[in-house]
N, C-alpha and C positions, 0 to 999 in steps of 0.2 A: 504494499499500499505506499502511496506517495507521502513525502513529508507534510505536504500541504493539506491533505486529506487528515491526517494524524493530528494537525495543528488545530483543525477545526473541531476534533472532538475534545482535546484539551481545552479550546476556549468555549466550549459548550459546558464543560464541567465547572471552569472560572464564573461562568455566567450564572449557573445555578445557585453556586455558593455566593456570590455578590448579591443575587436577588434575596436569598434567604437572609443575609446580613442586614439588606436596606429594609426589607419588609419586617424583620425583627425589631429593628430601631424605632421604626414608626408605631408599631404596636404596643411598645413601651409607654410611649407618650401620648398617642392618641389613634386608638383602635379604630375608630370610625372614618378616619383617613384612607383606610385600606378599602378598595373597591370590593363589592360582593363578590365578583367573579373571581379576583385574586385570592380571597380568603377560602375560597372552596378547594384550593390546591395546595398541598401541604406534604411535608417528609415525616418521617418518623423522627422524634425529639433525639438529640444525641444522649441525653441523660437515660434514655430508655422508657420513658414515661411521657405520654402525650404526644403532640405534633408540633411541626414549625412550618409555618407558612411560608410557601416558596412561590407563588403566584402563577398566573396562567402561562405566561412566555417561559419560566423555567420548566413549567410542566410538559410544554411542548418539546423543549429540549430533552428531557427526560425520555417522553415518547421515541425520539430519534435515536437516542443513545440505546434504548431497548431493540429498537429495529436494528440497528446495526450490529448488536451483540447475537441476535437471532441470525442475522445474515452470515457473519464471519463463522458462526458454527452450524451453518446449515440446518437451524430450527424454525426457519420462517414458517413452514406449512404444517408444523408439527404441535406447535403450542400457540395459546393465546397470549396476547401482549401481556396481560397481567401476570402470566407465569414466570415471565422474565424481569417482568418490571419491578416486583417486590423486592427481589433479592438484589436488584441493581440499587434500588434506593435505600435498602438498609445497608449495603456494602459502601454506597457513596458517602453516607452520613458517617460511618465508622471510620473509614479510611482519610477522608479529607477534613472532616470535622473534629472527631474524637481523636483520633491518632494524629491529624494535622500532617499527613504525609505530603509530599511535594507534588504541586499539580504539573506532571509533565508527561511526557507520551508513554513510558514504560508503565507508569502507575495506573493511566486510564486504559491501557491495553490488557493489564491483569485485572482490571475492575471489570472490563467487559468479559474476559474469559471465564473469571470465578462465577460472574452472575450466569452466564451460559452454562457453567457446569451445575450449579444448583439447580437450573431449570430444567436440565437434562434428567436430573434424578426424578423429576416428575413424569418422565416417559413410561407408559405402560401399555402391554398388550392386552385389549379387551374384546370379548365376544358379546355383541349386542344382538338382541332380538326385539324386532319391530312388527306389531302386529298389521296385516293388511287385508283389504277387501279384494278378492280376485275374482274366484269363480266358484258357482254352486255344486259343480260335479264333486263326486267321491273321489275321483281318481286324478292324477296320480297320488300318491303318499308324499312325494317330494319332487320339486321342480330345481334343478342345480343349473345354475348360469355362471360358470367361472367360481369366483370367490362367494358368491351369494347362493344361498340355499334356501327356497320357499317351501316351509313344511305346513302339511294339512294339519287339522287338529290331531289326529291320530299320531301322527309324526312327531309333533311337538310334544304331545303328553309323554310320549315314549322317550322323548330326549331329556324333559324334566324329570321323570321318574329314575332316569340313569344318573342324572348328575344332583339328584336331592341330598341333600345333608341328614344326618341321622336327627330326626325330631326327638328322638327319646334320651336327649343327652342329660346326664346327671344335673349338670349345672343349670339352674333355671334364674338367671339373672333379668333384670329388667330390659337390657340390651337384646337380649335374645327374645324376649316376649315381644318386644316392639317390631323386632325384625319380621317376625312370624305374622305378626297382624298387617304390617306392610304388604307382605309376600301374599297374604291372602287377598288383599285388597287388589293386588296387582294383577294376580291369576282371575279374579273376578272381571276385571277390565278386559283380559285377553280372551275370555270366553265370548265376547261380542263378536270376535273375528274368526273367520274359517280357515285363515292362514297365518303363518308367522315367518317373517324372513329373518334368516341367521346370517351374520356377517362379523368377521374377526378384523379388527383394526389394529396395525402395528406400530409401536412407538409413538404415541401422541399424549399429550395431558388429557385429562379426564373431559373437559368440555370440548376440545378439538375432536377427539374421539367419537364423543357422541355425534358431533356434526358432521364428521366424516361418514359415519356408519348411516346416518339417515340420508344423505346425500347420494351414498353409493346404492342403497335399495332402491331409491327412487330413480336411479339411473337405471338399474335392472329392471325395474318396472317400465321405463321408457322403451327399453328394448323389448319388452313383451308387446308393448303397443306397436311397436315398429314389425314384429313378426307377424301378429294377426290382425293389423289394422284397427283404424280408431272406431269404426262402427261396433266391432266385437269386443272391444275393450274399454270402451269411453267411462264406464262405471268404476274402473279399477282405481284404489287408491291405498296409500301408507298411511298408517296411524288414522287419527281423526277422533270425533265424538265416540265414546263407549256405548253406542247404541245399535241394536241389531236392525232396527227399522229407521226408515224416514217417514214418519207419521205427519201429514200436514191436512190443514183444513180451510176452507174459504166460505164467507157469509155473502149473500145478496138479498136485495130486498126485490121481490117481483113485481110486476105490475098491478098485482092485487093488493100488493101491501104485506105479504108475508115474509118473514126472514127465512131465507132457504140457506140452508148448510149444505156442504160438498167436502166429503172426506176422502182422503187418498192415502195410501201406503205403499211403500217400496222397501226392499232390502238395501241396505248399504252395499254397494259394489256387486250388487246382484246381476252376475253375467250369466246367462243360460248356456252351458256347454252340457251336452249329453254326455252321460258315463260311457267310458271307451274313446272320448276325444283324444286322449293323451298319446294314442297310437299315431296321430298326426306327427308328433315329435321325432318319431322314428324316420320320418323321411328324409332322404340324404341332404336335400336342400337345407331344410330346418335344422339338423344336426349340425351342419356346417356353420350356419349363421350362428345358433346357440354356442358353438365353440369359439368363434370369433368374437361374439359379445363377450366371452369370459375372457379372453384376452384383453379387450378393450376395459372390462372392468377392473381389472388388476391396477391400472393407473387411479382408479376411483377409491380403492380401499388403501392404497399406500402414497400418501402425499409426496414421499421422496422420490418416486418414478418420475424420470424426464421422458414421458413419450407424446410428443406433439400430435401425432395422427390418433392417437387413442384419445386424448383430451379433446381434439377438434371434433372427432366424431361423436364423442358423449356430449359436447355441448350441444351439437347439432340434433341430437337425439333428445335431449332435454326440451328443446323448443317443440319438437315433434310431440312428445308426450304430453307437455304442457298443452298444446293444442288440442290433443285427445280429450283431455280432463274438463276442457272449457265448453260450457253451454252456448255461449254466442257464435253463430256460424261466422261471422265478421271477424271476430278475434281469432277463431280458428285459422281462417284464411291467411292473416297476417303472421301467425305463428309457424304455421307450415311452411310458407315461404322463407321466413326468416332462418328458419332450420337449413333450406337448400343454400341460402346466402352464406350462412356461418360455414357451411362445409366447403362451398366451392370458391369463394372469393380469396384471393391472396394479395389485397392491397391494391386493387385495379381503382381507378377513376372513370369517370363518364357514364356510358351505358352499361350499369351492372346487369340489367335484365338480359342483354345481349350474351355477356360473358356466362351468365347461370344457364341460359338456354342452349349456348353451345357445349358446355361443359356437360350438362345434363344430359344432352342428345347424344355425346362422345361414350360418357359412361353406360347410358341404357341402349346403346347400340346393339342392333342385332341383325344378321345376315337376312332376316326378312324385310329388309327395307323400310324399318320404321324410324329412322334416325330423324328425317324430315318430320314425321309425326311428334316426336318428342320435343323438338325445337318449337313447334307451333303450340303443343300443351303448355310448357313451361313459360312461353312468353304471354300466352293468355293468363295463366295463374298468376303470374308477377303483375299482369295488367289489373286484376282483381285487387291485388294487395296494394298496387299503388293507387288506384281510385280510391281505396278505403281510407288511406293514410292521408290523401291530399284532399279529401272531403267532395271528389265528383261523384262518389257513390255514398249513399245514406248507409249506417251499420244495419238498419233493419229493412233494407233492400231486399225483396224476396231472391233477386238473384244471387245474393251472397250464399245461399245453400249449396247452388251449384258450383259455386266459386269455391267453396270449402271442400267440396267432394274433389274437384279437380286438383287443387292445391295438395289435399291429404295423398291423392294418387301420385302425383310428380315427387312429393317429398319423401313417401314411403320407397317407391322405386329407387330413386337416385341414392339415397341412403344405404339400402341394401347393396346396389351394385357397387358404391363406393367402398362398402366394407368388404365385398368379394376382392375388389382390385387391391385395396392397402394390403390384404392378407396378414398372416400372423406375423411375419417378419417385419413388415411396415409398421403395424401396430405396435411392435415393441422397439422399433427403432428410434434411439435417443437423440439423433441428431438431423431430423427431417425439418429444417428451416422452412418458411414460408415462402423464400426465394426458390428452393429445390422443388417445393411442391408445385410453384407456377410453372416451372420447367417440366414437371412431369405432365401436368395438364395438356402441356404444349406438345410434349411427346404422344399423349392419347390422341390429340387432334390430328397429328400427321398421320397415325396409324389410322385412324379413321378415315381419313381423306384418301388414303392410299389403298386401302383393302374394304372398303364400302361394299357389301354383297359377298365377301368372302368369308371364309371360316376361320381365318388365321386368328390366333389368341393375342390379345393385346397385352401391353408392357404391364407390370406390376408395380407398386410403391417402391420395391427394393431395387428396381433397376437403377436409381440414382443413389 
């Protein structure tokens, strides 16, 4: 690291200490002179009791120091800011206030390093279970998508029994009793769901681990949406209210003056699949996609992995999944086409719709001559999206329903075709830059132009 950069962190520590001294002097004579905003920001007092006002500006410097400590030690994606900031604040007070160490580069570097070591001790590997509304069918007992497993009630019950602690422990202290009561309430909540997702998150602090787990399971659900399409998966969701049914009512007053009630009830996440539907998953194409979903999801459960294509695909799948779970057809259209844009654009400017149409046509290319048809479909779907965003089409226009269906078809097809093209090696590649991806898209275009109508295989993402 350059000397100039190191000097900036030394100056940051000096600024924090100067602010503490300045505000302490003011507080000793007239506390009301300190602004309410500054008064809310403090450090632990050097005496070990109480706090020391540091002010908003110093607090911002502390935030930047915490980020730098995380960055230097590769912890940025594994911890919350508070996990490293708290030890950083304590160490800064002890070293530079209590022990009066010199404020120099070596001491500041040690401060950041030691704070990171203390934060690193908070990293744990945790297995999370998230309840889900998926399907009503009784099979299969579990669905495995890479690092995510969706358990049916039967499978989850067996898992709980296998890992249950001995409830007949001799020791009956209050903490154990409280844990049992909380466990009983948690299980009662889980009984409202037909499915439970299991995911293990490596080396994160508790809060980050829970957040990573939630997003990873939602990412797996996004992949299910992609596999079966939005019309067959639109009511699926992760977690939510602990209710088995969505019961609603409406009241109207008829022309005769009577109050007329109307009642409705539907199961949360109730998606009708007939028993035996899971045989579909044995289809070669479905098995290939599920395998590739699993590879992409490895990046979702492990924040340390640098896999640009996996993250790009999961970002695009997130927009697709959110579109599937939307009630509004106009919002669905916008999100479906945003998923295509997230997948296919590589920093281009100008007519993005043309770029998307060409790349979609190239990826969906088939020897039966559908390349031009995909150009037209993508252009038309993106036109729906543009008219909605820019106001030339009203969100409640009846045409939005056909726009949403077309956008769903384009989005689902191009995401799955791109997944095939990226393949396992591409999804795991740590160095696929946006520039290299743009080059790959050009190679796909050249291939499609040269071999349109032929059955010669196209290039894969690992070609570069």
